[in-house]
C-alpha positions in Angstrom: 133.2 127.4 165.1 133.4 130.4 162.9 133.3 129.3 159.2 134.4 132.7 158.1 137.6 132.8 160.3 140.3 132.9 157.6 143.2 132.6 160.0 141.7 129.4 161.6 141.1 127.9 158.1 144.8 128.5 157.3 145.9 126.8 160.6 143.7 123.8 159.5 145.5 123.6 156.2 148.8 123.8 157.8 147.8 121.2 160.3 146.9 118.8 157.4 150.3 119.6 155.8 152.1 118.8 159.0 150.4 115.4 159.2 152.0 114.5 156.0 155.3 114.1 157.9 155.7 111.6 160.8 158.7 112.3 163.0 158.4 109.3 165.2 160.3 107.0 162.8 159.9 103.8 164.9 156.1 103.8 164.5 156.6 103.5 160.7 159.5 101.2 160.2 159.0 97.4 159.7 162.4 96.0 160.4 163.0 92.3 159.6 166.2 90.4 159.3 167.4 86.9 158.4 170.6 85.2 158.1 171.8 84.8 154.6 172.6 81.1 153.8 176.2 80.1 153.9 177.9 80.5 150.5 179.0 83.5 148.6 177.6 86.0 151.2 179.0 84.2 154.1 179.3 86.3 157.2 176.7 88.9 156.0 173.3 89.6 157.5 170.4 90.6 155.3 167.7 93.0 156.5 164.7 94.6 155.0 163.2 98.0 156.0 159.8 99.1 154.9 159.0 102.7 155.6 155.5 103.5 156.3 152.5 101.6 157.5 149.6 103.5 155.9 147.5 101.8 153.3 146.6 103.5 150.1 143.2 104.9 151.5 144.9 106.5 154.5 147.6 108.1 152.2 145.0 109.5 149.9 143.0 110.8 152.7 145.9 112.8 154.1 146.8 114.1 150.7 143.3 115.2 149.7 142.7 116.8 153.1 145.6 119.2 152.2 144.4 119.7 148.6 140.8 120.2 149.6 141.9 122.7 152.3 144.0 124.7 149.9 141.3 124.6 147.2 138.6 125.8 149.7 140.6 128.9 150.6 139.8 130.4 147.2 136.2 131.5 148.0 137.0 132.4 151.6 139.8 134.8 150.4 137.5 136.3 147.9 134.9 136.9 150.6 137.5 138.5 152.7 138.6 140.7 149.8 135.0 141.9 149.5 134.8 142.5 153.2 137.9 144.8 153.1 136.8 146.4 149.8 139.5 144.8 147.7 138.8 143.4 144.1 138.2 139.5 144.6 139.4 139.1 141.0 142.9 139.4 142.4 142.3 135.8 143.8 141.3 134.6 140.3 144.4 136.4 138.8 146.7 134.7 141.2 145.2 131.3 140.3 145.4 132.1 136.5 149.1 132.9 136.9 150.1 129.9 139.1 150.3 126.4 137.6 150.5 125.0 141.1 147.1 126.5 142.2 145.5 125.5 139.0 146.6 122.0 139.5 145.3 121.9 143.1 141.9 123.2 142.0 141.7 120.6 139.2 142.6 117.8 141.6 140.1 119.1 144.1 137.3 119.3 141.5 138.2 115.8 140.0 138.0 114.3 143.4 134.5 115.9 143.8 133.2 115.4 140.2 135.2 112.6 138.6 137.9 112.3 136.1 138.4 113.9 133.8 136.8 117.3 134.3 134.2 118.1 131.6 133.6 121.8 132.4 136.3 124.0 134.1 139.8 122.8 133.6 142.1 125.4 135.1 145.4 123.8 134.2 144.3 122.1 131.0 146.4 119.1 132.0 144.0 116.6 133.5 146.4 116.1 136.5 146.6 112.9 138.4 148.6 112.0 141.4 151.0 109.0 140.9 153.6 107.1 142.9 152.1 108.0 146.3 154.1 106.4 149.1 155.8 107.0 152.4 159.5 107.6 152.2 162.4 108.3 154.7 163.2 111.9 154.2 166.4 113.4 155.7 166.6 117.2 155.7 170.1 118.6 156.6 172.8 116.5 158.3 171.2 114.7 161.2 171.9 111.2 159.7 170.2 107.9 160.4 171.8 104.8 161.8 170.2 101.3 161.6 171.4 98.6 163.8 170.5 95.3 162.0 171.3 93.0 164.9 169.0 94.7 167.3 166.5 96.6 165.1 167.4 99.9 166.8 167.3 103.2 164.9 169.1 106.4 165.9 168.2 109.6 164.0 168.2 113.4 164.3 165.3 115.8 164.5 165.2 116.5 160.7 164.4 112.9 159.8 160.8 112.0 158.9 158.6 109.5 157.2 156.8 111.6 154.6 154.1 111.1 152.1 155.6 111.9 148.6 154.2 111.6 145.1 154.2 113.1 141.7 151.7 115.1 139.8 151.4 114.1 136.2 149.2 115.1 133.2 146.7 113.0 131.4 149.4 111.4 129.5 151.4 110.5 132.7 154.0 113.1 132.0 155.6 114.5 135.2 154.5 118.1 136.0 155.7 118.7 139.7 156.3 116.8 142.9 153.4 116.8 145.2 155.4 118.4 148.0 156.5 121.3 145.6 152.9 121.9 144.4 151.7 122.2 148.0 154.6 124.4 149.1 154.3 126.7 146.1 150.6 127.0 146.4 150.6 128.0 150.1 153.5 130.3 149.5 151.7 132.3 146.8 148.5 132.4 149.0 150.4 133.6 152.0 152.2 136.3 149.8 148.7 137.6 148.6 147.4 137.7 152.1 150.3 139.5 153.6 150.3 142.0 150.7 146.8 142.9 151.6 147.4 143.0 155.3 145.1 140.0 156.0 147.6 138.0 157.9 
């Protein structure tokens, strides 16, 4: 393995991001049904669906694999800039002008050093991740149909069970969704790399 291969490192981050979404819905849906007792709801069938079968540790591992991967890009990109005779401070400027990247770096460092950070706090928000869970996400118009009598599910290709969550500050005020923080961070990194003809 070439530890300095930036393109491979980017692929690894995108692989981790892709693992946040599971497209085989049946593997993650717990479908239980029971007949409702006779009475007011006579003739109706009650069913419960639980999306997701990962425990808290698995969800956190998947999320921090992404966060750690994005944060680790910083020094590798700075090294690449030195190699091609560009100013590595461009990377620091990108971070200083991006709340999303500041949050990623703070979350990475908190995972490594503990909470709250006592030295470098890039965002000055003491971010935390809250409300992490797996949810059914429908992108576009593919639709999902549940058949409660059989437990069968029909769905289109744009349906997934995804890990979602919120990034909040030290006072539990909402800052940004986990998905948007990841998407915006990677978008800004890609833009910098493309602008400098690195990818």
